[in-house]
PAKOLSE-249641 format. One record per residue (C-alpha): x, y, z; residue number from 1; residue in one letter. Coordinates in steps of 0.2 Angstrom, whole numbers, plus 5000, padded with zeros to 4 digits. Layout:
N
((X; Y; Z); NUM; a),
...
//
This chain:
363
((5262; 5689; 4677); 1; x),
((5263; 5671; 4683); 2; x),
((5277; 5659; 4685); 3; x),
((5274; 5651; 4668); 4; x),
((5281; 5666; 4660); 5; x),
((5298; 5662; 4666); 6; x),
((5298; 5646; 4656); 7; x),
((5303; 5657; 4641); 8; x),
((5312; 5672; 4648); 9; x),
((5320; 5677; 4664); 10; x),
((5315; 5693; 4674); 11; x),
((5333; 5697; 4677); 12; x),
((5351; 5692; 4671); 13; x),
((5366; 5694; 4682); 14; x),
((5382; 5695; 4672); 15; x),
((5398; 5693; 4683); 16; x),
((5408; 5704; 4671); 17; x),
((5425; 5701; 4680); 18; x),
((5433; 5693; 4695); 19; x),
((5444; 5708; 4697); 20; x),
((5441; 5720; 4712); 21; x),
((5453; 5730; 4722); 22; x),
((5444; 5725; 4738); 23; x),
((5443; 5709; 4747); 24; x),
((5426; 5710; 4757); 25; x),
((5423; 5697; 4771); 26; x),
((5408; 5689; 4763); 27; x),
((5411; 5691; 4744); 28; x),
((5402; 5678; 4734); 29; x),
((5414; 5679; 4720); 30; x),
((5430; 5678; 4731); 31; x),
((5436; 5693; 4720); 32; x),
((5455; 5695; 4717); 33; x),
((5465; 5710; 4712); 34; x),
((5467; 5705; 4694); 35; x),
((5455; 5698; 4681); 36; x),
((5454; 5679; 4681); 37; x),
((5460; 5669; 4665); 38; x),
((5447; 5667; 4651); 39; x),
((5435; 5680; 4656); 40; x),
((5423; 5685; 4641); 41; x),
((5431; 5696; 4628); 42; x),
((5423; 5712; 4622); 43; x),
((5416; 5703; 4607); 44; x),
((5410; 5688; 4617); 45; x),
((5402; 5700; 4629); 46; x),
((5393; 5709; 4615); 47; x),
((5387; 5692; 4608); 48; x),
((5380; 5689; 4626); 49; x),
((5371; 5705; 4626); 50; x),
((5364; 5702; 4609); 51; x),
((5357; 5685; 4615); 52; x),
((5349; 5693; 4630); 53; x),
((5340; 5705; 4619); 54; x),
((5332; 5691; 4610); 55; x),
((5322; 5685; 4625); 56; x),
((5304; 5691; 4625); 57; x),
((5301; 5701; 4635); 58; x),
((5318; 5707; 4638); 59; x),
((5325; 5704; 4655); 60; x),
((5335; 5717; 4666); 61; x),
((5354; 5715; 4664); 62; x),
((5364; 5718; 4680); 63; x),
((5383; 5721; 4678); 64; x),
((5391; 5713; 4693); 65; x),
((5408; 5706; 4698); 66; x),
((5420; 5708; 4706); 67; x),
((5420; 5726; 4702); 68; x),
((5412; 5729; 4684); 69; x),
((5422; 5746; 4683); 70; x),
((5438; 5735; 4682); 71; x),
((5433; 5731; 4664); 72; x),
((5439; 5745; 4652); 73; x),
((5424; 5741; 4641); 74; x),
((5410; 5742; 4653); 75; x),
((5403; 5759; 4648); 76; x),
((5403; 5753; 4630); 77; x),
((5394; 5737; 4635); 78; x),
((5381; 5746; 4645); 79; x),
((5378; 5758; 4631); 80; x),
((5376; 5743; 4619); 81; x),
((5363; 5735; 4630); 82; x),
((5353; 5751; 4629); 83; x),
((5354; 5752; 4610); 84; x),
((5346; 5734; 4610); 85; x),
((5332; 5739; 4622); 86; x),
((5339; 5731; 4638); 87; x),
((5337; 5740; 4654); 88; x),
((5354; 5739; 4664); 89; x),
((5360; 5741; 4682); 90; x),
((5377; 5741; 4689); 91; x),
((5384; 5735; 4706); 92; x),
((5401; 5744; 4708); 93; x),
((5413; 5742; 4722); 94; x),
((5417; 5757; 4733); 95; x),
((5434; 5759; 4726); 96; x),
((5444; 5774; 4720); 97; x),
((5436; 5770; 4703); 98; x),
((5420; 5776; 4710); 99; x),
((5423; 5794; 4706); 100; x),
((5410; 5808; 4702); 101; x),
((5416; 5807; 4684); 102; x),
((5414; 5788; 4682); 103; x),
((5397; 5789; 4690); 104; x),
((5392; 5802; 4677); 105; x),
((5399; 5791; 4664); 106; x),
((5388; 5777; 4670); 107; x),
((5373; 5788; 4669); 108; x),
((5378; 5794; 4651); 109; x),
((5381; 5776; 4646); 110; x),
((5363; 5772; 4650); 111; x),
((5364; 5763; 4667); 112; x),
((5347; 5765; 4675); 113; x),
((5352; 5761; 4693); 114; x),
((5368; 5757; 4704); 115; x),
((5367; 5746; 4719); 116; x),
((5379; 5749; 4734); 117; x),
((5382; 5737; 4748); 118; x),
((5380; 5744; 4765); 119; x),
((5381; 5732; 4780); 120; x),
((5382; 5745; 4794); 121; x),
((5375; 5761; 4799); 122; x),
((5392; 5768; 4805); 123; x),
((5410; 5767; 4799); 124; x),
((5415; 5755; 4813); 125; x),
((5401; 5743; 4810); 126; x),
((5401; 5743; 4791); 127; x),
((5420; 5742; 4789); 128; x),
((5422; 5729; 4802); 129; x),
((5410; 5717; 4793); 130; x),
((5417; 5721; 4776); 131; x),
((5435; 5720; 4781); 132; x),
((5439; 5735; 4771); 133; x),
((5444; 5752; 4778); 134; x),
((5436; 5768; 4771); 135; x),
((5422; 5758; 4763); 136; x),
((5409; 5767; 4773); 137; x),
((5415; 5784; 4768); 138; x),
((5416; 5778; 4750); 139; x),
((5398; 5773; 4750); 140; x),
((5392; 5789; 4756); 141; x),
((5402; 5798; 4743); 142; x),
((5396; 5787; 4729); 143; x),
((5378; 5790; 4734); 144; x),
((5381; 5809; 4734); 145; x),
((5388; 5808; 4716); 146; x),
((5373; 5797; 4710); 147; x),
((5361; 5809; 4717); 148; x),
((5370; 5823; 4708); 149; x),
((5370; 5813; 4692); 150; x),
((5351; 5809; 4694); 151; x),
((5356; 5790; 4694); 152; x),
((5344; 5780; 4706); 153; x),
((5353; 5769; 4719); 154; x),
((5348; 5754; 4729); 155; x),
((5356; 5748; 4745); 156; x),
((5361; 5730; 4747); 157; x),
((5363; 5723; 4765); 158; x),
((5368; 5706; 4770); 159; x),
((5358; 5698; 4784); 160; x),
((5369; 5689; 4796); 161; x),
((5371; 5687; 4815); 162; x),
((5383; 5702; 4814); 163; x),
((5371; 5714; 4805); 164; x),
((5354; 5710; 4814); 165; x),
((5355; 5722; 4828); 166; x),
((5360; 5737; 4816); 167; x),
((5345; 5735; 4804); 168; x),
((5336; 5750; 4811); 169; x),
((5351; 5761; 4809); 170; x),
((5354; 5755; 4791); 171; x),
((5335; 5757; 4787); 172; x),
((5337; 5776; 4792); 173; x),
((5353; 5778; 4783); 174; x),
((5346; 5770; 4767); 175; x),
((5332; 5784; 4767); 176; x),
((5345; 5798; 4771); 177; x),
((5355; 5792; 4755); 178; x),
((5340; 5794; 4744); 179; x),
((5339; 5775; 4739); 180; x),
((5324; 5769; 4729); 181; x),
((5326; 5751; 4735); 182; x),
((5333; 5742; 4750); 183; x),
((5338; 5725; 4745); 184; x),
((5342; 5712; 4759); 185; x),
((5352; 5697; 4756); 186; x),
((5349; 5683; 4768); 187; x),
((5366; 5674; 4769); 188; x),
((5369; 5658; 4759); 189; x),
((5386; 5651; 4765); 190; x),
((5395; 5651; 4748); 191; x),
((5412; 5660; 4744); 192; x),
((5419; 5670; 4758); 193; x),
((5402; 5670; 4766); 194; x),
((5405; 5653; 4773); 195; x),
((5414; 5662; 4787); 196; x),
((5398; 5671; 4793); 197; x),
((5384; 5664; 4803); 198; x),
((5366; 5663; 4797); 199; x),
((5351; 5669; 4807); 200; x),
((5339; 5656; 4814); 201; x),
((5322; 5654; 4805); 202; x),
((5313; 5662; 4820); 203; x),
((5325; 5677; 4819); 204; x),
((5322; 5678; 4800); 205; x),
((5303; 5679; 4803); 206; x),
((5306; 5693; 4816); 207; x),
((5317; 5702; 4803); 208; x),
((5304; 5701; 4790); 209; x),
((5290; 5708; 4801); 210; x),
((5302; 5722; 4804); 211; x),
((5305; 5725; 4786); 212; x),
((5286; 5725; 4782); 213; x),
((5284; 5738; 4795); 214; x),
((5298; 5748; 4788); 215; x),
((5292; 5747; 4771); 216; x),
((5275; 5755; 4776); 217; x),
((5284; 5771; 4782); 218; x),
((5299; 5773; 4771); 219; x),
((5300; 5781; 4754); 220; x),
((5309; 5766; 4746); 221; x),
((5303; 5749; 4742); 222; x),
((5310; 5733; 4751); 223; x),
((5315; 5717; 4743); 224; x),
((5324; 5701; 4749); 225; x),
((5336; 5690; 4741); 226; x),
((5337; 5671; 4745); 227; x),
((5322; 5674; 4757); 228; x),
((5307; 5673; 4746); 229; x),
((5296; 5669; 4760); 230; x),
((5295; 5688; 4763); 231; x),
((5282; 5688; 4750); 232; x),
((5272; 5677; 4761); 233; x),
((5274; 5689; 4776); 234; x),
((5269; 5704; 4765); 235; x),
((5253; 5695; 4760); 236; x),
((5249; 5689; 4778); 237; x),
((5253; 5706; 4786); 238; x),
((5243; 5716; 4772); 239; x),
((5228; 5704; 4773); 240; x),
((5228; 5703; 4754); 241; x),
((5222; 5687; 4746); 242; x),
((5234; 5674; 4739); 243; x),
((5222; 5669; 4725); 244; x),
((5221; 5687; 4719); 245; x),
((5239; 5693; 4722); 246; x),
((5249; 5678; 4717); 247; x),
((5247; 5682; 4698); 248; x),
((5252; 5700; 4701); 249; x),
((5269; 5707; 4701); 250; x),
((5278; 5723; 4704); 251; x),
((5294; 5731; 4697); 252; x),
((5306; 5724; 4709); 253; x),
((5300; 5706; 4706); 254; x),
((5294; 5703; 4724); 255; x),
((5277; 5695; 4721); 256; x),
((5280; 5685; 4705); 257; x),
((5289; 5670; 4712); 258; x),
((5306; 5675; 4706); 259; x),
((5319; 5663; 4713); 260; x),
((5335; 5654; 4708); 261; x),
((5333; 5648; 4691); 262; x),
((5315; 5654; 4690); 263; x),
((5315; 5671; 4683); 264; x),
((5334; 5673; 4687); 265; x),
((5350; 5667; 4679); 266; x),
((5368; 5671; 4682); 267; x),
((5382; 5671; 4669); 268; x),
((5399; 5669; 4676); 269; x),
((5415; 5679; 4670); 270; x),
((5420; 5665; 4659); 271; x),
((5402; 5662; 4652); 272; x),
((5396; 5648; 4663); 273; x),
((5377; 5648; 4666); 274; x),
((5370; 5646; 4684); 275; x),
((5353; 5647; 4691); 276; x),
((5359; 5661; 4702); 277; x),
((5376; 5668; 4709); 278; x),
((5372; 5658; 4725); 279; x),
((5368; 5641; 4718); 280; x),
((5384; 5634; 4711); 281; x),
((5377; 5621; 4698); 282; x),
((5382; 5624; 4680); 283; x),
((5369; 5621; 4668); 284; x),
((5378; 5627; 4652); 285; x),
((5389; 5640; 4644); 286; x),
((5385; 5655; 4633); 287; x),
((5400; 5650; 4622); 288; x),
((5393; 5633; 4619); 289; x),
((5374; 5629; 4622); 290; x),
((5370; 5648; 4623); 291; x),
((5360; 5657; 4636); 292; x),
((5342; 5655; 4629); 293; x),
((5343; 5637; 4626); 294; x),
((5351; 5633; 4643); 295; x),
((5338; 5644; 4652); 296; x),
((5323; 5637; 4643); 297; x),
((5328; 5619; 4640); 298; x),
((5341; 5613; 4653); 299; x),
((5335; 5600; 4666); 300; x),
((5342; 5610; 4680); 301; x),
((5332; 5626; 4676); 302; x),
((5316; 5616; 4671); 303; x),
((5316; 5607; 4688); 304; x),
((5319; 5623; 4697); 305; x),
((5303; 5631; 4689); 306; x),
((5293; 5616; 4693); 307; x),
((5286; 5619; 4711); 308; x),
((5278; 5602; 4711); 309; x),
((5295; 5594; 4713); 310; x),
((5299; 5603; 4729); 311; x),
((5301; 5592; 4744); 312; x),
((5296; 5593; 4762); 313; x),
((5285; 5607; 4768); 314; x),
((5290; 5618; 4753); 315; x),
((5281; 5605; 4742); 316; x),
((5264; 5607; 4750); 317; x),
((5265; 5625; 4756); 318; x),
((5251; 5636; 4749); 319; x),
((5263; 5650; 4746); 320; x),
((5275; 5640; 4735); 321; x),
((5268; 5649; 4719); 322; x),
((5275; 5665; 4725); 323; x),
((5289; 5659; 4736); 324; x),
((5296; 5641; 4734); 325; x),
((5310; 5644; 4746); 326; x),
((5329; 5647; 4743); 327; x),
((5335; 5634; 4732); 328; x),
((5353; 5640; 4734); 329; x),
((5351; 5638; 4753); 330; x),
((5343; 5621; 4752); 331; x),
((5358; 5615; 4741); 332; x),
((5370; 5623; 4752); 333; x),
((5363; 5615; 4768); 334; x),
((5356; 5598; 4761); 335; x),
((5365; 5596; 4745); 336; x),
((5348; 5595; 4737); 337; x),
((5341; 5610; 4727); 338; x),
((5323; 5604; 4729); 339; x),
((5324; 5602; 4748); 340; x),
((5314; 5613; 4760); 341; x),
((5322; 5630; 4764); 342; x),
((5329; 5628; 4782); 343; x),
((5327; 5647; 4785); 344; x),
((5308; 5647; 4784); 345; x),
((5299; 5646; 4800); 346; x),
((5281; 5644; 4792); 347; x),
((5273; 5627; 4793); 348; x),
((5258; 5625; 4781); 349; x),
((5241; 5620; 4788); 350; x),
((5240; 5602; 4793); 351; x),
((5259; 5600; 4792); 352; x),
((5266; 5590; 4806); 353; x),
((5279; 5602; 4812); 354; x),
((5294; 5593; 4804); 355; x),
((5304; 5602; 4791); 356; x),
((5304; 5587; 4780); 357; x),
((5289; 5577; 4786); 358; x),
((5290; 5559; 4793); 359; x),
((5299; 5548; 4781); 360; x),
((5306; 5562; 4771); 361; x),
((5322; 5566; 4781); 362; x),
((5335; 5559; 4769); 363; x),
//
């Protein structure tokens, strides 16, 4: 599968089902609130969205996210409806009192194929301090147990910040103990409440990715990164595989297929607005107006994000940009330009002068 496939169909669609959540985590992208926001998609509008997603060919994965998706009374029915239309679904529930054994079993029976749990510390003290929510750590452990009992695969999501770097080894070990099939690491983009946290440096990011590669070789789960697409470059470099042979390949977690903001990814907000991802806050359309398919395939924003020849600075000339391309969300967050080079990447293409932008390209 090459990047050109993403001109017609995304690999994954994230739907922010609701803003409502009983937690108020310290780095929540959605800035969740205790009650639903006005004008969230109705049940009928949500079904129409799912129907449109099913018309993509091939069908993308649909992730029910939030807020807390379980705050929607119809979430189980909507998951089941997606399955009826041939869509694979996953859910990212919050570790609230709603995450009971009974509700985990209902997710499984509804057809959810995976749940993703956020874990930002290997101990209660570390995790709860960063999340800003008491008893969140214990809740994660309980939910993981319920999921194993229900035979519902779990993935662990961890945010990479200055606060979590020194605990990654412990989180990696706990992720294995919890029986996860995937460890997904989000390299902070300062949006939402995440603006209060501190990003790691490019050099630290490179060391972390070296660590992740080593961990992946010995752990029973897979590793992927979000908003750190250059991990794909690290995997190729460390494994000694050829870019010319591997850049056309893909795996089931989307690591080696160039998936990035707007390129294989799209995000639908609770009110139906369409974005390239949950971390790139540029609206391209609405499912209630232009529709998801037309917006994804035809909007100027999405088309530019899929065109690697438009990338600026070192990202534009990097030999790995077909599988990477850098975080467009971070480039926008830092420079106000979604085509700018990713400031988190420490790699410089052969012959590049060592400047992130290049002489004469700093504005």
